[in-house]
C-alpha positions in Angstrom: -50.2 40.6 4.2 -50.5 37.5 2.1 -49.8 39.5 -1.1 -46.7 41.0 0.5 -45.3 37.5 1.2 -45.9 36.4 -2.4 -44.3 39.6 -3.7 -41.2 39.0 -1.5 -40.8 35.4 -2.8 -41.3 36.6 -6.4 -38.7 39.4 -6.0 -36.2 36.9 -4.4 -36.8 34.4 -7.3 -36.2 37.1 -9.9 -33.0 38.3 -8.2 -31.8 34.7 -8.1 -32.5 34.2 -11.8 -30.8 37.6 -12.7 -27.7 36.7 -10.8 -27.3 33.3 -12.3 -27.5 34.6 -15.9 -31.1 33.7 -16.4 -30.5 30.0 -16.9 -31.3 30.3 -20.6 -27.9 29.3 -21.9 -28.2 32.1 -24.5 -25.1 34.0 -25.4 -25.0 37.7 -25.9 -23.8 38.7 -29.3 -20.1 39.7 -29.3 -19.4 38.1 -25.9 -16.4 35.7 -25.8 -17.4 32.0 -25.4 -16.4 30.4 -22.1 -13.8 27.6 -22.5 -12.4 25.2 -20.0 -8.8 25.9 -19.0 -6.2 23.8 -20.9 -5.1 20.8 -19.0 -1.3 20.1 -18.6 0.1 17.0 -20.3 1.4 14.6 -17.7 2.4 11.8 -20.1 5.9 10.3 -19.5 8.7 12.0 -21.3 12.1 10.2 -21.0 14.0 13.4 -22.0 13.0 14.9 -18.6 15.3 12.5 -16.8 18.3 14.4 -18.2 17.7 17.6 -16.3 16.5 18.7 -12.8 12.8 19.5 -12.4 11.8 23.0 -11.5 8.4 21.9 -10.3 6.2 18.8 -10.3 5.0 19.3 -13.9 8.5 18.6 -15.1 8.9 15.3 -13.3 9.3 12.1 -15.3 7.3 9.1 -14.1 7.6 5.6 -15.6 4.3 4.3 -17.0 4.3 1.2 -14.7 5.1 3.3 -11.6 3.0 2.5 -8.6 2.8 4.1 -5.2 2.0 0.7 -3.6 4.9 -0.2 -1.4 3.5 -3.1 0.6 2.6 -6.7 -0.2 0.6 -9.1 2.0 1.9 -12.5 2.8 -0.4 -15.1 4.3 1.9 -17.3 6.4 0.9 -20.7 7.9 3.7 -22.3 9.9 3.4 -25.6 11.7 5.9 -26.4 14.4 6.2 -29.9 16.0 3.3 -30.7 18.3 5.4 -30.3 21.5 6.1 -26.6 20.5 3.0 -25.1 22.2 3.1 -21.3 22.5 6.6 -21.0 21.0 8.0 -17.6 20.4 8.5 -17.0 16.6 10.3 -14.1 14.9 10.2 -13.3 11.2 13.0 -11.3 9.6 13.7 -9.7 6.2 15.9 -12.4 4.7 16.4 -10.8 1.3 20.1 -10.2 1.8 20.9 -13.6 3.4 22.5 -16.3 1.4 21.8 -20.0 1.8 24.8 -20.3 4.1 24.2 -17.7 6.8 25.1 -17.5 10.5 23.4 -16.2 13.6 25.7 -13.2 13.5 23.9 -12.2 10.2 20.6 -11.7 12.2 22.0 -8.5 13.8 22.1 -6.9 10.3 18.6 -7.7 9.1 15.2 -6.2 9.9 12.8 -7.8 12.3 9.3 -7.8 10.7 7.2 -9.8 13.2 7.4 -11.2 16.7 4.7 -13.5 18.1 3.7 -16.9 19.4 2.4 -20.1 18.0 -0.9 -21.4 19.3 -1.3 -24.4 21.7 -0.9 -26.8 18.7 2.3 -25.2 17.6 0.7 -23.4 14.6 1.2 -19.8 13.6 -1.2 -18.3 11.1 -0.7 -14.6 10.3 -1.2 -12.0 7.5 2.0 -9.9 7.2 2.1 -6.6 5.4 5.7 -6.2 4.3 7.6 -3.9 1.9 7.5 -5.1 -1.7 11.3 -5.1 -1.6 11.3 -8.1 0.8 11.9 -11.1 -1.3 12.7 -13.7 1.3 11.7 -14.3 4.9 13.7 -15.9 7.7 11.4 -17.6 10.2 12.9 -18.4 13.5 11.2 -20.5 16.2 12.6 -20.2 19.7 12.7 -24.0 20.4 15.0 -27.0 20.2 14.8 -30.5 18.8 14.1 -29.4 15.2 15.6 -27.1 12.6 14.3 -23.9 14.1 15.3 -21.4 11.3 13.8 -21.5 7.8 14.6 -19.2 4.9 11.6 -19.0 2.4 10.4 -16.9 -0.5 8.0 -14.1 0.4 5.1 -15.6 -1.6 1.6 -14.3 -1.1 0.6 -17.7 0.4 3.4 -19.5 2.3 3.0 -22.8 4.1 6.0 -23.9 6.3 6.4 -27.2 8.0 9.2 -27.3 10.6 10.7 -30.8 10.6 11.6 -32.6 13.8 15.3 -33.6 13.7 15.0 -36.3 16.3 12.9 -38.7 14.1 
């Protein structure tokens, strides 16, 4: 019985070696050598912009193209001390000029809505589209200039100024 078990294991091992080519790495004379398939060339070709692509191998991609479509802005806004728990909205202000009106707010995208803390401070990390160049920050309060248009820099610190002083 013990020998039958050893014979079964040996037979299985020999069959495994035979099916895998023996593992010797030797080539049979006259047999074609195995080669890896040729890889397509995906390097940019500006001439491909002149015609429609039949499939993805004919697409032209700029060398500096990136699929990253978001940027993170770390925003730290300080409202006057009496502005505890004030509602704050942040809009895409890219299309706004320096002289804008409240009517323009209807035509821009709202990116964030939240509240300041008990000390009037709002600290957030916003993920916004890379196309957003400026942010309009609006605090729902009176007694100070409650709308500020700023650049969408990675680290933005805003100090709302009290107009009564």
